[in-house]
N, C-alpha and C positions, 0 to 999 in steps of 0.2 A: 547406116547414120540416119536414110531418111526412116528407117521403124523406128527410132526412138526419137526424132523430129514430129512424128506425127503422134505417136504418145506422146508427147510433150504439149503439142497442136491443142488434142482431144482433151486434156488433164486443162488445161488453161481455159476451155471453152466452158465446162463442163464447171467449171468455178463461178465463171464471170455468171454463168446463166442462173445459176442457182442461189449466186448471192443475191445481184440485182433485183427479184421478185420481191425479197424478205421489207426491203427498206419501198418498195411502193404499198406492199402488202400494211402494211405498218399504218403508214401514211390514210391509206381510205380507212382502215381502223379508226381512225379516230374522226374523220370527217361524216360529218352527217346534217340533214336539213328539217325546218319546221315550216309546215306551210301551215300561213294563219290565213283565215276564210272569214269574209264578215257576219252579218245577223242570215239568222237560217231561222225561218218560221215557216215550214209547206202548209198551211193553215190556209182556210174558206175556199177558194177557186183551186190552189195546189192541191190540197185535198181531194178535190173530186175526179183531175185528173189520174189522181194516186187509184183513186178505187178505180177508174175507167180502164187507167192500161198500165197498170201493174205495181210494185216495189217500187222496182228498177226504173221508172218512170226517173224521176228528178235528176239524178243523175248519170246516167246512162252515157251522155254524149261527153262529160268533163273527168270520168271515174280512171280512164286509162291516165290521163297528162299528170293526175291527183298520184298514181303508182311510183311515179319517179323520186319522191321525197318519202324521209322516215316517220314523220309524222304529221299529224293533219289536227287544228285546231282552229275554231269556230266559235260563237258566240249563238247558242241555243237559246235561243227567243220565244219558246212559248212552251207553257206545262206538257208532259203526256200524260195525260189523264181521263179519263172518263167519269170520274167524281168533282164531287165539288159543288159549289154556287156562284157565278158570277160576282166580281168585286160591283158593287153598288154604283159608288160615283167614276167611273171609266168610261169614256168612249169609247175604248175599243179593248176587248178580254180575247186572249187566245188561248186554242187546246189543241190540241192533236190527235187522235187515239193511239192508243198503242200499236195496235195492229199495223199503223202505217206507219209511223212513227221505225219503225223497221226499216226506212228507208237508210235510214242512217247506219243503219248496219250495213249495206251495200255500197256506202260511200269509204267506207273503212277509215272512219273519224275517229283518232285515238284520245280526245279529251274536248270539255268544253268549257268556257263560262255560263253557270246559270245566275250568275248577277247581272239583274235587268230588270226592268220595268213589268215583266210578263210572267216574270217567275208564277208570282203570287195570285194571277189572276181568278183562279178558282181556287184561292185559299190553301190553308193548310191541307187540304186533302190532294189538293193537285201538286206542289210541292214533294211531297211525301212519295209519292207516284213517279213523280219526274226522275225521280233521284234512284227508286226502287226501279224503276226499269232502267236507269244508266249504266247502273250497275248491272243487271240481266246481263247487258250488251257489251259488260266489259268497256264503258268508254269511261274514263274518271273527267271528276268535274270537281270545279271550286265555284264560293262565291253565293252558295244558299245553304241552308240546315238550321237543324232544330231548335238552334240558338246562337249568338254570335259568335262563338268560338267553334262550333259545328262551322258556322259560312266561312268561318276565316282560311281554314282548310286549304291550303295546297292539292290541285291533281298536282301529280307525280310522273313524271316519263323516264325512260333511264334508257339511254345509248351508251354500249359499254360500262367504261368507268366512269361517265358521265349524268348525272344527275341534274334532273330539269324540274324545276317549280314552278307551275301557275300558280297566280296569284289573281283574284276578279272579285272585280268592288264596282259598283253603281252610284250615280248620284242622279238618274233623274226622278220624278214624283212616281206617284204617291210613298210618302216618307212612311204610311201604314207599312207599307213593304221591306222595312228595315230590319233586319235582325235585332233584338237585344240584348244581353244575357240572361233574361227568363222569356225570350218570345221568338220564336221561328222569321224565318224571313233572308232578308239579301245579306251583303258584305257593304254598307256605304263605303264612299270616297270620304275616308276621313286621315289626314295627310298623317292626324301621328298614329294611328291603327295601321296603316303602309308601312312607315318609318319600324314600328315595331316588328310586324311582321316580316320586311326583305332582314331586319337585323337577327328575326329568330332563323332562317335559312340558307342566303350568304355565304357562302366558306368561297375560299378563294377556284377551287377546281370544280362548282359546281354553276348552274345558270339559272336565276329567277327568271322569269318572265314577269310582268302584272299587266292585267287585262284590266280597260276601263271604257265601262259604258256611260257615254258623258257626251256634251255637246250638244246642240242645236240641231235641228231636225232640217232637210236640205236646205243646209249650206254650206258649202265652199272651204271656209276655210275658220280653225281653228280662234276659240275666245282668245282674249288675251289671260285669262284667270287659266284657261287650261295650259298656256305655254310654262305659266310660272308653278304651278303645278305639279307639271311633267317633267319639269326641272331638275325640280327639290325632288321628286321620285327619282329619277336620277343619278342624283346627287347621293340619294340614300345608299345606293349600291344597287340597283334594280339593273340588270343587262336588256332590258328593253321595253317599250311601251304598245301596248297592242289595243288598240281604241277602236271603239264602233257606237252606234245609235242614229249619227244623223242621215244612213242610209242615201249618204252619196257620201262618195270616193273625198280625203281630203288632203294634204302634202304631207310628205314623210320629214321628219328632222333629222339631221346625225348632230346630237348636243353630246358632249365629250367623249367623241366616240361611238356612239350607244344611240341606237337609232327610236325615234319617237314617231309612229304610226296614230295620227290623230284621228283618221276614220276610215274601217275598209268599203264602208258603203255594204248594200246587200249583200249576198252570196246568192241565199233564194228566199224571196218571199212570197205570200201566198193570196197578193191579192192585185189587180189591175190599176193602174197609176198611171196619170197623163204625165208627171215632174218625174219619175222614176229614172234614174239614169243605169250605165251601162257602171261594171264595178273590177276593182281590183284583189288581189289574190296577193299576198308578200310571202317570199320563201326566205327563210333565215337561214345564212349557211354558217355552221358552227365546226371548228376542228379543236376538238375538245372544249374545254368551255371557253376559248375564244371567237368571238364573232369574224367572218371574212368577209361576207359580200351580203347583199339583199338582190332580190330578182323576183322583179311583178311582174305578175303577170295579167294580163287587160281578161276582164269576165264577163261576158254577154250578161245584161240585166235586165231588160225592157220585156217587160212581159207580153205586148201586144207582137213583139216580134219571135221571141224565146217560146213561149206557151208552158213558163213554168219548167224549162230547164235550160238551165244556166250551163255555156260553152266556152274555152277559147277563143277569145275574138284573133283574127286573123287580119295583113293586107290592113287598107285602110281605116277599119273602123278602131283599130289594135292601135294602131299609128295615132286616130284622134285624141284618143283614152289618155295613153298616155304620153302622149305630148302636153294634157291637160296637167296631167298631175306632174311633170318635169317644172311646168309653169310654177305648177303651186308650192312646187319644194321649192321653185330658187328663191320665192319670198320666204322660203324658214335657210336661206343661206346655204342649198344642201343641192348639189347637183346630181343631176339621175343620167345617167347614159341608154341611146334607147339605140337597141343593139339586133336585129332577126325577129321582131314581135317582141319580143321581151325590152322593160328595164332595166338598171341594173346602177347599184348605189355599192360599190367598193366603201372597207371601213379598215379590214388587214387583209388586202389582196394579197395571196400567194397563189400558186398555179393547182387550181382543183377543176372539176368538173361541171361548170354550171347545170343545173337541172337533172343530173343522173341520182339516181339512187347508188349508194354505197353497196358493190356487190357481195354475197355474203355475210352478212349481216343484218336483222330482221329485228325489227319494231319487240319493247320489252318494256310496256307497258308495266309499272304499279300503280296498282289502285291503292285509296288513301286510305290509311289507318285509320280504322272509325273504334277504335276504342275510347 
């Protein structure tokens, strides 16, 4: 009898042990994260630091933290080129040499917006070199091209069976940078174009993220017109809006269950500025095509302190920045919770391990189809 009971126990134990992880693994398979960072322009003084200290210098203190996320997306606010002549009627023209832009590969960034007011700083040659170099690094990109149709094509990421389309637009001057049907450049923020693009790519089981280079520099609150535009974009089917350009972080709004990140601030900027601030990165956690939660990471951004090397803020410094974002978001009728040095905004909250990369599953980056 004891022998029968023993074998029965072993059978039940094996059945339970091997059945349970199948459910857990299936859940993990569906969960993934997209980490969004702000403006990336390691030019000028930052470029000199890279020359002196090496390609790994800019992101050395933060790249291990970023490995916890499945995808990284940011705004590349500089052409990557040695060619071209600077645009004449512009106070600031940026570029970084290709051999130094290899620091982007060290960060393992997956996709970037190039729809901003600096892509064309060194004319068409600069834009062409930038796109070629991003392709070489296997970094997907959106928002710029040989004509408007090319510029409107999304960056595409894929996790399991879920496709993520990233569309990118800009409304900052000069307007001469805007692509047309016959001329190269960036994609303008035109609500009808954006609606048409969302309708082209949005399906029930995929994700459409809209990146917007907009707003007023060195401001903490979005303009009323931005809020109206953002709501119209979400109502048209976008799953999230990722904003940048003001160089300061702004509040986050949850509108109809979808996040609007009005401005992430900078991620890395290439010069000293007495009015620069610390910044944020925001991780979007999806289960399949359903957004579950946002995680806000406080990022050091004052170059006189960090010397062009952003890192995750800790302690009281993190608390001050997160409380500022919390108050700015409250003005947008959105509650942000602070815990353990991070901010959290639940959307569809289930049992997920915030900040952990999905074990056993790797990024699958699909480059833009250039046919």
